[in-house]
N, C-alpha and C positions, 0 to 999 in steps of 0.2 A: 525401568522408564512403566509412567502409571497404564492406564485405561481412563483417564479421566472423559473424555470423548467417542466412548464406545459408543455403540450405537446412534451417533450421528452420522447426518451426512456436510460436507462442508465444500464448498467452490473458493479459489481459491484462483485470479487472475491477473496475469505478468510471474505467470509460475513454471516458464522454461526457465530460469537463472535466479540469482542471486538471493533476496525478499524471498520473496512467491514460491521458490522449487525450498529451500531452508522451511519456511514454514508448512508446504506441501507434507515435505516427510517427516516435520513434529507431529503434526496433525496425526500422519496415521499409523505413529508411531503411538499415540496417545487414542490407540482405536477408533478414529475417527477414517471416514470412510472418503476420498478425497479425491475432488474432481480437478483433473490441473491443470487447466486451461492459458493459451498464450493465441501469438497473432502466430508461433512459428513453429516447428517441430523438435524447439525446445521443449516444450510441453511431455511428447510423450518421450523422450529423453529422462525427465520427473517419472515417470511413470515407470518406467523402469529400472529406476530406481530403490521407491519406494516399495515394489512388489504388490501386493492382491489387490493390497487395498488403496492405491495408486492408480488412478484412471487417467487417461489425457482427454480434452478437446479443445480445438483447434475452431480461436472466437477473436474478433476484433469489441475488445471490450469500452468502444466506446461508438460503435452499430447498432439503436436499438434491438432491430431483428434479432439480432443474432444475440443479444442481451438474455432475451425472452428466449430466443428457443435453448440456451444454454439450461435456463432456470428450469424450461417444461418439461425439457432431455431427462434431464436432474432426476424431476421430481417422477416423472413417467415409469426410467427405471428404477430408483432407489426409495423411489416411495412417497420422499420428503426431500426437505430441507433446513439444514437446524443454524446454517453457519455459512454467510457470507464475506469471503476478504477481496474488498476491493483493490487490492495492490498493482494493475497494471499501470505504467509512468512512463511518462518519456522528458526529459532534462529540456531540449529545445536551446541551446547553449549559453552565453553571455554574452553577448548582442543584447547593449543598450538598448532601450524603448525609442528612439530615434533614429539604431541603421535597421528597424523591425517595422512589418506592416502585416496590417490584419488577418492576409490570409497563413501568416506565422504562429500568430498568435489564436487563431482558426482552430485546428488542430492540433495544437499544444492542449487545450480546455479541455477540445476532444476525446482527448484518450483521457487526460489527469481532473478532470471536474467531471461533467460531460457523461463517464466512466461512472465514478461512484453514485450517482444520479440515476442511472442507470439499474444499478447492482441494486439499489433501495427500491426505487421503482419496483420492481418486481419480484428480486428475495424480498422485499419487506413486504408487497401486499401479499406472497403464498405461504410469507411467515405468519402474518397476522392471520388469515385465512383459516390456518388450516388449524390455527386454539394452542398448537405448545409453543408460542414463545421464537427466540431467537438470539440470535447476537451478527451484527455487519460490524464491518470494521473497514477503515478506507485509509490507505497510505496518506497522510497528508506530507508533511517535514518543518523544520523550522524553521526553514523557509517564509513558511505563512506564516512565519511569528514577526517577522520582524527582516526590515530590509540588510541586506547586502551578504546571504546566503546562497544564492541563486541566481538567473537571470533573471529578466523585470516576468516576461509570462510565464513562469514557473514560480516562481512565487505568486504570484497572483493567482494561481491556479493551485496551487495550497491552502492561500489564505480562506478560500472558497471551501472547501473540503472542507478545512473546519468549523466554517458556521453549517455547510452542509450538513454536517455531523448531526449538529445543537437540532436544528431546523427540525432535520428527519425524526431524532428523538421524541421530539413534540410532538410531529405527526403521527407519531402510531404510541399515544398514550395511550395504554389498557390493553392494549397488547400483546405486550411481555416481553415485543423486540425489541433487542437495548443495539443500539449506532452509536460506534464510539471512532475515536481515527487516532490514529498512531503518527508523532511527530521525529520520521528522527533525522540525527546527524549524521556525521559524516562515517557513511558505511562503503565501504567496500564493494560494489558491484558494477556489474556491466555498464553502469550510465556512468558510475562516476571511474568507470579504468584509464581512461584515456588524463583527468586528475594525478594517478598517484602511479601513471606509467609515465607522463611529464616529471615529477614529483623524483623519480627512483634514477631515473635515467639520468636528473643531473648531481645523483648520491648525493639526496637532501631528504632522505624518504620518516629520519626525522622528523622533520616541523608537521609531518603529518597527523590531523589532530591535537597540535599547539596550544591552540585557542581554549581548548574544556581544561577543568581540572583533571581531569584522566590522564592527559598530554597522549591519548592516540587515537587512532578512528576507529568503527565499531566495524561487528564481524555483523552477517545475516540469519543469523543464527539468534543473536543477540536478539534482533526484531522482530523473528519470530515466539522468541521463547515469549515474547509482551502480543504476541496476536494470540500466543494459547492461549494466555492469563483471561484475552478478553473475549474466548471462545465459548470457559469453559465456566465451569457457575464458581468459580474462585470470583469471577466481578459480577455473581449475581447484583447487584448494587452500586453497579458505574454503568454512567450513564448518560449522552448525549457530553460525553469529554474526551476530551485531545494529548494522550501521554507521552508528553513528552521522554523518548530515547535519548540522549545525546551525548552524555559523558559528562553531563553540569554545563554545557557549554551556552545553554539561556537561562543561567543564574545568573550574569551580570551581563556586559555590552559589548562582549567583544563589536568591532566591525572593521565592514570596508569601506569604502568610500568610488564612487566614481563621479568625475567632475564630469560639469558639462564640457561636450568635443571631446572627451577623451574617449577615445577606442577602445573596450573589457579586453584583456591577455586571455 
């Protein structure tokens, strides 16, 4: 394993499982000091798995005071902040627009869109003022690119993330702080576990990922590799970009449609 992140300090939210855990461990293996943050104790388990280079923090990624404290505490303890991966997110289910209310949307947007905004606001400012540059990454989704890949609120939130990183890249002009998003396809994580469980219970695991050319679902480590690339100097000229990691799903136009009056299953 290389040490391309040696000497750098990274924060990863949603690090208690799935993509966040895989990314925390991979960044640590590549030399970074990682603060694995999550709203639950999964963050502590990730830290145990990662050894001396991984530390845990309990943080609500959609709470402004909590994110500000996370950034300030990291800089106070470790002297710098070079990478912030705003990965925390929730799915919100597949209910249609007419079956949801404003509270449903507000809660999901608080985590999925306001969370990355807060990461950029506090980490981006700190990185810019320190003068060493940095990399901010946010987890978006293929659902933010086209309809039919997630529930309405989830898809709208991820579309917001994609445009947010473009706006932030522009607003950090001259700072050498890069801001990018990753758009995963179907990845087996805690969030997608209900989908995988239902399919496996029906003995139809072979249909997972059937709409993409690779004909399989993805693994958290495959997204972690993309995050490592965006965090490292290998992506030094990549900025304001949404990197799609979906097995080729969005290279064509497969879709699902929900007709008016039809309840999502």
